[in-house]
C-alpha positions, -999 to +999 in steps of 0.1 A: +162-060+182+170-044+149+177-006+153+181+004+117+157+031+106+129+025+081+142+029+045+132+063+031+112+050+001+092+027+024+086+055+048+073+078+020+050+051+007+036+044+042+031+081+049+011+084+016-010+054+023-018+064+059-028+098+047-052+082+023-066+060+051-070+090+074-088+109+046-112+080+042-118+079+079-126+116+079-151+110+051-168+083+072-173+110+099-185+135+073-212+111+061-226+107+097-238+143+096-275+150+094-273+167+060-261+134+045-292+114+054-297+103+018-263+087+014-250+079+048-254+041+046-237+036+013-209+062+019-200+053+054-196+017+045-177+025+013-153+049+030-148+026+060-139-003+038-117+019+017-098+029+049-096-007+060-082-018+026-057+010+026-044+002+061-043-035+052-021-025+023+002-006+048+005-037+069+012-060+039+038-035+025+057-035+058+053-073+060+067-077+025+097-056+034+103-075+066+099-109+048+124-097+021+149-086+047+149-119+065+124-116+093+114-151+107+080-161+096+067-167+131+079-133+142+063-117+112+030-135+119+031-124+155+036-088+145+007-090+120-015-102+148-029-130+128-055-138+154-071-104+151-078-105+114-077-135+091-072-115+060-039-101+072-027-135+084-016-145+049+009-117+048+025-112+014+006-135-010+016-151-043-019-146-059-011-134-094-040-109-096-031-095-062+006-092-072-004-074-104-027-050-086+000-043-060+026-038-087+003-013-105-002+007-074+035+008-065+045+016-100+020+045-101+032+058-067+069+055-078+062+074-110+043+101-092+071+105-066+097+103-094+114+076-074+113+044-096+147+033-084+134+028-049+111+000-059+139-026-055+147-014-020+114-024-003+094-048-026+098-085-032+117-089-065+088-102-086+065-072-075+094-047-079+100-059-115+063-056-124+060-022-107+091-010-126+075-020-159+043-002-149+062+030-139+081+029-172+049+026-191+036+057-173+065+079-183+055+112-200+072+114-234+096+143-239+083+169-263+097+164-298+125+188-308+114+213-334 
C-alpha cells in the first residue's frame, strides 16, 4: 500500500472542488424551504446536478493523478466503483472537448491560486500543457511604466 501523502497542489484543488460541491448541496437544501415554492423544482435539480458534476470532477482528477503515477487500471477501476455509476467508469477520457474543458478549469484554478507550476505535478501531460496555456492567457498584464 502506498503511504506517500497527497501532493499539495492536488490537495488544494480537491479541497476547492469539494467546497463547491458542499455549497451546491447546501443550496439544494435551501430550495426545499417553503418560501421557495416557485423555484424549488428547477433549482433543486440544477444544484443537485451541479454538486454531482463537481464531485465527479473530484473523482476524475484523483483518477487522472493515480493513472499518471502508475496505478494499475484494474485497481483504479475498483476504486472508482465502476459498478455504481457508469459515467465514472470511463475514468480519465480522451474526448477532446472534455479535455479542453478540464484544461480550462484547471488553468483558471491555477491562475487564481497563483500556482501554475503545479499543473504538471498532478495532471496528465496533455491536459497540463493546455491548462498552462489557459493560465498564461489569463495573466493580468503589468501596468505600463510611466
